[in-house]
N, C-alpha and C positions, 0 to 999 in steps of 0.2 A: 274719297280716301278711306282706307280701312280704319276701324276704331283704334286698333293698336298703334298705328302710326300717328293718328290724330291726338291720342292721349299724350304723346310726348310734347306736341306743340301746345296743348292746353296747360300742361305742367310748366313749361318754359314761360308762357305768358303770365301765369300766376306767380311764379318765382321772381319774375322781373317787374311785377307790378303794372303790367300793360293791360288795364281793365277793358279798354275798347277792343283790343285784339282778342282777348278772352271771350268777350261777348259775341264777337263776329264768328269765332270758331265754333261756338255753340248754337249759332243762329240756324233755324230750320231743322234742328235735330229733334228726334222724338224724345219723349220723357225717359224711356228706358235707356236710350243711348246717352242722354245727358247724365243720368244716374251712374251709368257705367264709367263714363269719362271722368266724372268728378269724384269717384270712389277708387279709381285706379291708383295703385301704389307704384310710384316710380322710384327706381334706384339710381341715385346720382351722387357722386362725391362722398361715398360712404354713408349716405342717408337713404332711408326708404320712407317716402312721405307722399301724401295726397296733395292736390292743389291747395286745399284750405290750410293744411299744416305748413307747407312751405311759404305760403303767402303770410301767414301769421309769424312764422320764424323770421321772415325778412322785413316785417313791419309794414306791409302794404294794406293799409286799412280800407282803401276803396275796393280792392279785390275781395277782401274778407267780407265787406258789407254786401257786395254783389252776390257772392256765393251763399251767404246766409239768408238774405232777404228775398232775392229773386229766384235762386235755384234751390233754396231750402236744404242745403247740404247738412248732413248730420254733424253737429258741433262736437260730438264725442269721438270722432275718428282718431285713431292712434297710428303712430309711425315710429321710426327710428331716426334720431337726429344726433348731430355732433355738437357738443358745447365744451369749449375750453379743453379740447383733447379727450373729453369723455364721450363714450357712446351711450346714449339714453334710449332704452327700449320702452315702448308703450307710452310715449309722450303724446299728449293731446295738443291741439292748436293753442289752448290757453297756457299750458305748461311752457310751450315754446315762446309765446309772446311775453310771458312773465319773465322767463329766463333771459330773453334778449333785451328786455327793458322797453318794450313797445306799449306804453301806457294806453294810448287810444285804442289799440287793437284789443288789449285786455278788457277795457270797458265794453267794447262792442261785443266781444264773445260772451261776457258775463250777462249782458243785457239780453242775449239770445239763448240763455239757459245753460251755458257751459257749467259743468260741475266743478266748483272751486276746490273740492277735496278729492278729485280724481287722482289716483296714484299711478306712477310708472311701475315697471317690473321690479325696481329696487325700492318701491314704496315712497318715492319722492313726489311731493305735491307742488302745484304751481306756486304756493306761498314759499316753499323751500327754495325753489328756483329764483324767486325774487329776492329772498334773503341772501342767497349766494352772491347775487349781483349787486346787492346793496341798494336796491331801488325802494326807498321808503314810501314814495307815492303809490307804487303798485302794492307794496306790503299793506299799507293802510287801507287801500281800496278793497283788497281781497278780504282782509279781516272784517271790514265793515259789511262785507257781503257773505259773512258766515264761514270764512275759511277757518279751519281748526288749527290753532297754533301748536297743539300738542301732538299732532301726527309726526312720528319719527320715521326715518328711512329704515331699511332692513338691518342696519347696524345700530338701531336705536339712537341715531344721531338726530337731534331735534333742530328746528329752525333757529332757535336761540344759539345753539352750539355752532352752527355753520356761520351765522352772522358774527359771533364772537371771534371765531378763528380767522375770518376774512377781514376783520377790523372795521366793521360797519357800526360805529358807535350809535348813530341815530336810530338805526334799526333795532339794535340791542335794547336801547332805552325804551323804544315804543313797545317792543314785545314784553318787556318787564312790566310796563304800565298796563298791558293787557293780561297780566297775571301768568305769563310764561313761567314755568318752574325753573328757578336758577340751579336747583340741585338734582334735576333729572340726570340719569346716568346712561351713557352709551354702553354698547357691548363690552368695550375695553375698560369700563368702570370710570371713564373720565366724565367730568361735568363741563359746563360752559366755562367755568373758571380755569380749569386745566387748559382748555384750548386757547383762551385769551392770554394766560400766563406764558404758555410755551411760545406764542407768537410775539409776545412783548407789547401787547396793546394796553398801555397803562390806563387810558381813560375808560376802557371797557372793564378792566379789572376793578377799577374804582367804582364803576356803576354796579357791577355784580356784587361787590362787597356791601355796597349801600343797601342792596336788596336781599341781604342776608345769605349770600352764597357761602356754603360751608367749606371747611378745609378738610375734605375727605380724601382717602387714598384711592388711586385707580387700580387696575388689574396688575400693575407692576409694582404696587406698594408705594407709589409716588403721590404726594400731595401737590396741589398747585404751587405751593412755595418751593418744594423740591424741583418741580418741573421747570420753574423760572430760573432757579439757581443753576440747574444742570445746563440750561440753554443760555447762560450768561446774560440774563435779563435783569441787570442790577437794579434798575428803577422799580421794577415790579417786585423784586425781592424786598427792597426797602419798604415798599408800601405794605406788603403782606406780613412783614415782621410785626406790624401793629395790629394784625388780625386777632380777634378775641380768642380764636382757637390755637394761637401760636404760643406754646409753652417754651420754657428755657432751653430744653433739649432740642426742640425743633428750630429754635432761633440759632443756636450754636451750629447745628448741622447745616442749616441753610447758608450761613456765612462761610463755613468751611467748604461746602460744595461749590459755592459761587467762586471763591478764590481758586479752588483746585481746577475748576473748569476753564478759567481764564488762562491757565498755564499751558493747555494743550488743545486749544480750539483754533482751528485754522482761520475762521472768520473773525474771531474775537480775541486773538492772542494779546495778552497784556500782563506781563510779569509784575508790573507795579501794582495792579489791582489784585493779582494773586497774593502778593505779600500783605497788602492792605487788609483784605478780607480775612485771610488766615490769622493775621495778628489781632483783628477785632474779635474773632472767635476765641482766640487764646485768652484775651482779656476777660471775656465772658466766663470762661472756665475758671479763671483765677480771681474773679470779682470778690468772692467771699473767702478769705484765707482760712477760715475755720471749716469751710465746706467746698474744697476744690473739686471740680467735676473732671476727674481723670478720664483720659481716653482709653478705650479698649482697642489697642492697636493690633493690626494683623501681624502674624509671624512674617519674618523677612522672606521676600520673594526674589529669586535669582534674576528675573527679568528687570527688576527695579534696583539692581546692583546690591541686593541684600541689605538695602537701607531700612532703617526703622523710622517710622513717622515721628516727627518732632512732638514732644510731650510737654514742653515748658516754653515760656516766652524767650528764655535764654537760648534754648536749642534752635528755635525758629529764627531768632536774631542772628545766629551764627551762619545761616545760609542765605542771608538777604542779598548778597552779591554773587552767590553761586548759582548761575542759571541752570546748570544741569541738575543740581540738587533740588531746585524749585520745580523743575519739570517732573522729576521722579516723585517729589512730595505730592504734587497734584494728582498723579496717577494712583498713588497709594491711598490718598484721602478719598478719591472717587470710588475705588473698589471697596473700601471699608464702609462708606455711607450707603452706596447704591446696592452693594452686594455683588458677588461674582457672577450671579445668574442674571443680572439686569442687562437688557438688550443694548443699552447705550454705553456700557462700561468699555467695550472693546474699541469703539471708534477713535477716541483720543490716543489709545495705545498704538493703534495702527498708524495714526497720523505722526506720532512722535517717532515711530520706527522709520517712516518714510523720510522724515527730516534727517535722521541718522544716515540713511542710505544715500541721500543727496550729498551728504558731507563725507562720503566714503567710510563711514564708521559702521561697517557691515556687521560686525559681531554683535554690537548693541541692538542694531536693527533686527537681526534674526531672533535674538532672545525675546524682544518685545513681541514680534509677530508670532512666535511660537506660543507665547503666553496667551495672546489674543485668540489664536486658533484653538487652543485647549478650552478656553472659556466658551467660545462659540459652539464647539462640538459638544461640550458638556451640557449646554442649553439646547442641543439638538437643532441648531440653526444651520441654514444653508451656508456652506463654506467654499463654494466653487471659486469665488473671487479671491479668497484668502489663499487657497492652494496655488492658484495661478500666479499670485503675487510672489510666492516663493520661487517658482520656476523662473520668473523674470529677474529677481535679484540674484539668484544663483548664476543665471546666464550672464548677467552684467559682471559679476565677480570673475567668472572664467574668462570673459572677453578682456577684462582688465588685468588678467594674470594674478588675481587675488585668490588665495587658497580657500576652497570650499571644504568644510568639515564633513566627512562621510557620515558622522553621527547625525548632523543636521538633516542631510538628505534622507537618511534612514527614517528619522522621526517624521518628516513630512510625507514620505512614502507610506508609513504606517497610518497616518491620519487620512491619507488619500484612500487607502483600502477601506477604512471605516466609512468614509463618505460615499464611496462607490457602492459599498454593500447596502447602505441606507438608500442610495439612489435606485438600486435594483428593486428594492421593496416598494419604493414610491411608484416607479414606472409600472410595476406589475399589479399595483393596487387599483382595482376598478373604481374604488371610492375616492381616489386622489382628486382633490378639488381643482388643481391646476395641472392637469396631465401634460400639457404642452411644455410648460416651464420645467416640470420635473424631468422630461426627456431631454430638453435643451441643456439643463444643468448637468445631467448624467453624462451626456456626450462630452461636454466641456471638461468634466473631471477625467474622462478616459484620455482625452488629448493631453491634459496636464500631466497625468500619470506617465504617459509616453515621454513627455519633455523631461520629467524627473529621471526616468530610466536613462534617457540619452545623456543627461547631465551626470548621472552616476558613472557612466562609461568614461567620462572626462575628469573624474575626481580621483585623487590618489587615495587608495584604500589599502589598509594592512591586511594580512592574512586572516585576522580575526574579524575585520570590519566587512569584507566583501560577502561572506556567508550571511551576515545579518541583513544586508541589503537584498541579497538573493531571496532570503526568507520572505520578505514583504512582496517581492515580485511573484514568488511561488504562490503565496496566499491569494493574490488577485487573479493570477492565471487560472487557478483552480475554482474561482468563482465563475469563470467564463462570462464576463460581462460583454454585452454586444451593443453596437450602435443600432439605430433604427433600420439600417440596411442589413443587419445581421453580421457586420464585420467584427472580428475578434481583434485583440491588441496586435496580434501578429499580422493580420491583414493590413492594419493601419501602419504598422512599422515598415512594411515593404511597399507602401502606396505613395507615389509622388503627389497624389491629390490630397493627402492628409494635411489639414490646415495647421499652420504654425503661427502662434501669436507674434505680432510684429513689434512688441515693446521689449527689446533686448533679447527675447527668446530666440528669434530667428538669426541672431548672430552666432548661436551655438548649436541650435537644433535644426535638422532638415531631414526629410524623408524622400525616398527610402533610406534606411540606415542599417548597414550591415552589422555594426556592433550591437544595436538594440535588438535586431532580429535574432542574432546569435544568443544574446543573454536571455531573451524570452524563451527560445527553444531549450536552452540549458536549464531553465526553470520550469520546464514541463509543458510549454505551449504546444497545442495539437497542430502539427504541420498539415494535416488533412482536413481541418475544420473548414466548413463552407459557409458563405454568406447566403443571403436570400436568393441570389441568382445561381447558387450552386458553385460559385468560384472559390477555389482554394487560394492560399497565399501565392502558390506557384502560378496560378492563372493571372494574378495581379502583377507580379514582378516582371513577367515576360512582356508586359505592355509598356515598360519603362522607356521613355522616349529620349534618353541620353545614353545610349549604349556605348558610344565611343568616348565622350568626355568623362563619363563616370563608369567606365568599364569595370573597375575594381569592385565597386559597390554591387553592380549587377552580377558579376561573377561570384563574389563572396556569398551573396544571398542565395543564389541558385544552388551553389555547392552545399551551404548549410541546410537548406530545405531538403534536398535530395538525400544527403547523408543521414538526416534525421528521420527518413522514411516517407517523404512526400512522394505521392504517386504521379509520375509524369503522364500517365495514360488516363488519369481521372477526368471524367467528363462533367461539365456543368449542365444547367437545365436546357441549354441550347445544343447539348450533345457535343460540345467543343472541348478538346483537351487543351492543356497549356500550350502544346505545340501549335494547335490550330489558332489559338488566341495571340500567339507571338506576333508582334508588330514590326520587328526588325530582324534582319539576317543574323545579327550578332547573338541575340537571345535564342534564336532558333538553333544556331550552331552549338551554343553552350548547352542547351537542353539535350540535343542529340548525343553530344559526347558524354552526358551524364545518364542517359537512358539505359538502364540495365533491368529490363523487365523480368520479373520473377515468373516461374511457372504458374503460380497462383494468379497473377495478373493476366497472363495469357489465357488461362482457363476461364476467368471471369469474362474477358472480352469475347471469347468464343461462345459462351452461354448467351450473352447479350446479342451478339451478331446473328446467331442462328435461332433466336427466339425460343430457346429451350426453357421449358417450364421449370422454375426452381423454387417458387414460393411454397413454403411449408414442406419442402423436400430436404432442405439443408438448415443448419443452425441459423438463428436470427442474425447473429453477428456476421455470418458469411453472406446472408441476404443483403445486408447493408453494403458489404464490400462489393458484391456483384452490381448493385444498383448504381454506384458511382463510376462504373467502368463503361 
């Protein structure tokens, strides 16, 4: 059997722990052959590993012992493995055994010289892998064998931080006893105390405080106390209120933030606790009548019903039974304390808006979502889900015969143009760290924009309102955004293959759409623009496969395109005209009745047909004209 084929059997035997089968497969093989077989990297199930790595990953100690002691396999071989949904590149057998919790395999590998401080591509050590899994026995063994507890991953996230976040109290306690730094900071500025507080691990927070963990701010200006309050971790908040670094202002803000967060948190919604903690904070403000700590309230915000935050115990008491007022109070308090640029401010706003939408209170929903959208765009955050959410709720409203305000559609279109403009920059930026996601989000925004244009055609607009909507469409059309296949908005509008979101949106939007195509053309869309295959919108629409049941759409789009100057004789990269690409007799007849070739087109076709040299003989614009005939 060839070595390539045999390598697969060797890998399978190692993966399944069949030590005798493995030995038999390697019997009577030369040393070079054995070295090749045992160093071959096999790709399987999203992993790329050698027999040693997969045996260690699966906890087969007998196979590992055979490979190390009899065949002297390099203990530092590296591969790519999957752990808890993560892809780990550059993992050794020791990293895999530690991460999977195979104590005996870990001991075996270390006894054969495995480097306990070897790091993966992301700078993760075997010790970090064991801390992630909470295996104190492996953590202790590795540390006793000189594992460095201070090595952080590429985000400066330490072993102590991951153990604190995952809730492994015994591991945290052991690492602290081994002098792990409780105040080390990750790239985001967070410490182990931030991670434990956010996750609500009370015992770990208590342990970290005992070891003098400080109340420092992270990169978002949040202390562990604020993080716990924002996450509705009441027990952690009450513990940290006694921290030596907690002053009166911090105490009051933590109580207010905790109460405010309970008002609009889907998982922890509790208005009783909202009032309880807001009232406790108010008592703190008024504790000393000679030195009342007054709030610096935000100016009224329309999305919050132009409400002003309660400033006295009496004002707060007046809304104790007013659930809507308490919801808005919570949102106002959060925005004041966290700041409008905080990444977490918008989530409860969106949640409260969704609750309004579920209760058919669309006006309040849209006001809140527009406010959240403005906050997110101001912070230059990705908003493709926010924009799609508007298309969904507008579609739901139209489906239910609820009026959609053209001003709201215009506002969301304007935000869409800004987001797509930013998306074009990301897609074209060679240094973009996540180019794939940037392209996915960009295309999602193009589809959403089309949904919004479609919705605008079903919205009642005054003579003053329609031009404002058209202005936003004009702005985007002239940015000429494209999909990865080079399709323009007009291509997408006339293509039955354009995807339509299935949450309410498909009740209202479908493609091809004659009104959308006409509106895009009226706003300056180039009817002769081509995609990467050289197809114009006319090439696309003639392939529509519902020419009888949806004849009016097919007819209207072809008429609109041709009347706007689409060339019926334009050829794509396969030298096919729209007539050649027509898949039905109906579209063929429609095209032929509309074909009125100009002398200019006939001349261009003659030049191409007879291979007459024209480059550098005629103006460049005419060269392009000849080329697509």
